[in-house]
C-alpha positions in Angstrom: -26.6 3.2 13.6 -24.9 6.3 15.0 -23.6 5.2 17.8 -21.1 2.9 15.1 -20.7 5.6 12.3 -19.4 8.2 15.7 -17.4 5.0 16.4 -15.3 4.6 13.0 -15.3 8.6 12.8 -13.2 8.3 15.9 -11.1 5.8 15.3 -10.2 6.8 11.3 -9.8 10.6 12.9 -7.3 9.4 15.8 -5.1 7.5 13.2 -4.9 10.6 11.1 -4.1 12.8 14.0 -0.9 10.3 15.3 -0.1 10.4 11.8 0.1 14.9 11.4 1.3 15.4 14.2 4.2 12.7 14.2 6.9 14.8 11.9 9.5 12.1 11.9 7.5 9.4 9.9 6.4 12.0 7.8 9.8 12.6 6.7 10.5 9.3 6.5 7.5 7.7 4.7 8.6 10.5 1.6 12.3 10.1 1.5 11.9 6.3 1.0 9.9 6.5 -2.3 12.2 9.7 -3.6 15.3 7.8 -2.6 14.1 4.9 -4.7 12.7 7.4 -8.0 15.6 9.3 -8.2 18.8 7.3 -7.3 18.0 3.6 -8.0 16.2 5.2 -10.2 18.0 7.3 -11.8 21.2 5.4 -11.7 19.8 2.3 -13.1 18.6 4.1 -16.4 21.5 6.0 -16.7 23.1 2.2 -16.8 20.9 1.7 -20.2 23.0 4.3 -21.5 26.0 2.3 -20.8 25.2 -0.4 -22.5 23.8 0.8 -24.9 20.0 1.1 -24.4 18.0 4.1 -24.5 15.7 2.9 -22.9 16.4 5.3 -19.7 13.3 7.5 -19.5 10.9 5.1 -20.1 12.2 2.3 -17.6 11.7 5.5 -14.9 8.4 6.1 -16.8 7.5 2.2 -16.2 8.5 2.0 -12.3 6.3 5.4 -10.9 3.5 3.1 -10.9 5.9 0.7 -8.6 7.1 3.4 -6.7 3.3 5.2 -5.7 2.3 0.9 -5.3 5.8 0.7 -2.4 4.4 3.9 -0.9 1.4 2.3 0.0 2.1 -0.4 1.1 4.6 0.8 3.4 2.6 2.9 4.9 -0.7 0.9 5.0 0.9 -2.1 6.2 2.6 -0.3 9.1 -0.7 1.9 10.1 -1.5 -1.3 11.6 1.0 -1.4 13.7 -0.6 0.5 16.2 -2.7 -1.9 17.0 0.1 -3.6 18.8 1.3 0.0 19.9 -1.7 0.2 21.8 -2.6 -2.7 23.5 1.1 -2.8 24.5 -0.1 0.3 26.1 -2.8 -0.5 27.2 -5.1 1.9 25.0 -6.2 -0.8 23.1 -8.5 -2.4 26.2 -9.6 0.8 26.5 -10.6 0.9 22.7 -12.5 -2.4 23.3 -14.9 -1.8 26.0 -16.0 1.1 24.1 -19.8 1.1 23.6 -19.7 -0.2 19.9 -18.6 -3.4 17.5 -15.2 -4.2 17.3 -16.2 -4.8 13.5 -16.7 -0.4 13.8 -13.1 -0.5 15.3 -11.6 -2.3 12.7 -13.5 -0.4 9.6 -12.4 3.0 10.9 -8.5 1.5 11.4 -8.7 0.7 7.4 -9.5 3.6 6.5 -7.3 5.2 8.3 -4.3 3.4 7.1 -6.0 4.0 3.5 -6.2 7.9 4.4 -3.5 8.5 5.0 -1.5 6.1 2.2 -3.7 7.5 -0.1 -2.2 11.0 1.2 1.1 9.8 0.0 0.5 7.9 -2.9 -0.9 11.5 -4.2 2.6 13.3 -3.1 4.7 11.0 -4.9 2.5 11.8 -8.4 3.2 15.1 -7.8 6.6 14.6 -9.5 5.2 13.1 -12.5 5.9 16.0 -14.9 9.5 15.8 -14.2 9.5 12.2 -15.2 7.2 13.2 -18.3 4.1 10.8 -17.5 1.2 13.1 -18.9 -1.6 12.9 -16.7 -4.8 14.4 -16.6 -7.9 15.0 -14.5 -9.4 11.8 -15.2 -6.4 9.6 -14.1 -5.5 10.8 -10.9 -9.4 9.4 -10.4 -9.0 6.4 -11.6 -4.7 6.6 -10.0 -6.8 7.4 -6.2 -9.6 4.8 -7.2 -6.8 2.1 -7.7 -4.8 3.4 -4.8 -7.4 3.5 -2.3 -8.4 -0.6 -3.3 -4.6 -1.6 -2.9 -4.9 0.6 0.9 -7.1 -1.1 1.6 -6.2 -4.3 0.5 -2.8 -3.8 2.3 -4.2 -2.7 5.4 -6.6 -5.4 5.8 -3.2 -8.1 5.4 -1.5 -5.6 8.4 -4.7 -5.9 10.6 -4.8 -9.5 10.2 -1.3 -9.8 11.4 -1.5 -6.9 14.2 -4.7 -9.3 15.7 -2.4 -12.8 16.0 1.3 -11.1 16.8 1.6 -9.3 20.2 4.8 -7.9 20.3 6.6 -4.8 18.5 9.8 -6.5 18.1 7.4 -9.4 16.1 5.6 -6.7 14.4 8.7 -5.3 12.7 10.6 -8.5 11.7 7.7 -9.7 10.4 6.5 -7.4 8.1 10.2 -6.0 7.0 10.6 -10.0 6.3 7.1 -10.1 4.2 7.3 -6.0 2.3 10.2 -5.8 0.6 9.8 -9.6 -1.3 6.3 -8.6 -1.7 7.9 -5.1 -3.2 11.2 -6.9 -5.3 8.3 -9.5 -6.7 5.0 -7.5 -7.5 6.5 -6.1 -11.2 7.6 -2.0 -9.4 11.1 -2.8 -10.6 11.4 -4.6 -13.3 9.0 -6.7 -16.4 7.2 -9.6 -15.0 6.1 -10.7 -18.3 9.5 -12.7 -19.3 11.1 -13.7 -15.7 11.6 -17.2 -14.7 8.6 -18.7 -13.6 8.7 -19.4 -10.0 9.0 -15.5 -9.8 5.8 -15.1 -12.1 3.7 -18.5 -9.9 4.5 -15.7 -6.9 3.9 -12.2 -8.8 0.1 -13.9 -8.8 -0.3 -14.5 -5.7 1.1 -11.0 -4.3 -1.8 -8.4 -3.8 0.8 -5.5 -4.8 1.5 -6.8 -8.1 -2.6 -6.1 -8.8 -2.6 -2.9 -7.3 0.5 -1.4 -9.0 -0.7 -3.5 -12.8 -3.6 -1.8 -12.4 -1.9 1.9 -11.7 0.8 0.9 -14.9 -2.5 0.7 -16.3 -3.8 3.7 -15.9 -1.1 5.8 -16.3 0.6 4.3 -18.6 -1.9 2.9 -21.0 0.7 -0.3 -22.5 -0.9 -3.5 -23.2 2.9 -4.7 -24.0 3.7 -3.6 -19.9 0.2 -5.3 -18.3 0.7 -8.8 -16.9 -3.0 -8.8 -16.3 -6.8 -6.8 -17.8 -8.0 -3.7 -15.8 -10.7 -5.2 -14.9 -9.2 -8.5 -13.5 -6.6 -6.4 -10.9 -9.5 -4.9 -10.2 -11.8 -7.9 -9.5 -8.9 -9.9 -7.7 -8.5 -6.4 -5.2 -12.1 -6.2 -4.4 -12.4 -9.9 -3.6 -8.8 -10.3 -1.3 -10.6 -6.9 0.4 -13.6 -8.9 1.8 -11.8 -12.1 2.5 -8.8 -10.4 4.4 -11.4 -7.8 6.6 -13.9 -10.8 6.8 -10.8 -12.6 8.4 -9.7 -9.8 10.2 -12.4 -8.6 11.9 -12.9 -12.2 13.0 -9.3 -12.1 14.1 -9.4 -9.1 15.9 -13.2 -9.8 17.7 -10.8 -12.5 19.4 -8.7 -9.9 21.0 -9.2 -9.5 25.5 
């Protein structure tokens, strides 16, 4: 048992150190959400006054949980890219012959990607006073819990893909194809309550929509903006984590 815990810690620590030492990655990971929040968000919010609306500030508050969700989405998914990278450069083979189970390797990867995603999402929360979103200590703890569940959900999806995709180029193409539709059809930028039917259906099978809806429920506490009750969002994410973890572990265990 101690050997397995040491293995999990080693894999987790390696991912954390790789992230810390990759300064361009750190800068780029913050640039995108800030761009969406203060450029796209502010631009769209200002259009409300042009067209006679007065909901600009409310719109920025609305998309704030969505931008945090976007940060967690991209960070968690691309953390799984290290599996493909290690496979191409031969390091994965060295990890696989280590005297620990492959389940421990998967757990270490999940925790590493989730830790980085939570860190980046927490940094974005610093901007909440600028948007006049009231933040309390209890709310921060709840949002961190939701971020952890969302990060684990997305990380397990990334590990599933990384276990079956053999090249870095293919992984990048497929993830770019998946991530942007997941983001735009998650309710991050606009409410899905009254959208057309196919968007509503897609949102129900989109894991990201449950995480963003849960964060919006905790941060804004406005039932009119929620797709589902908070307990349902949490239950769905836990269910997906279990299912995806089992699938990811099975596929990763077949690595050679």
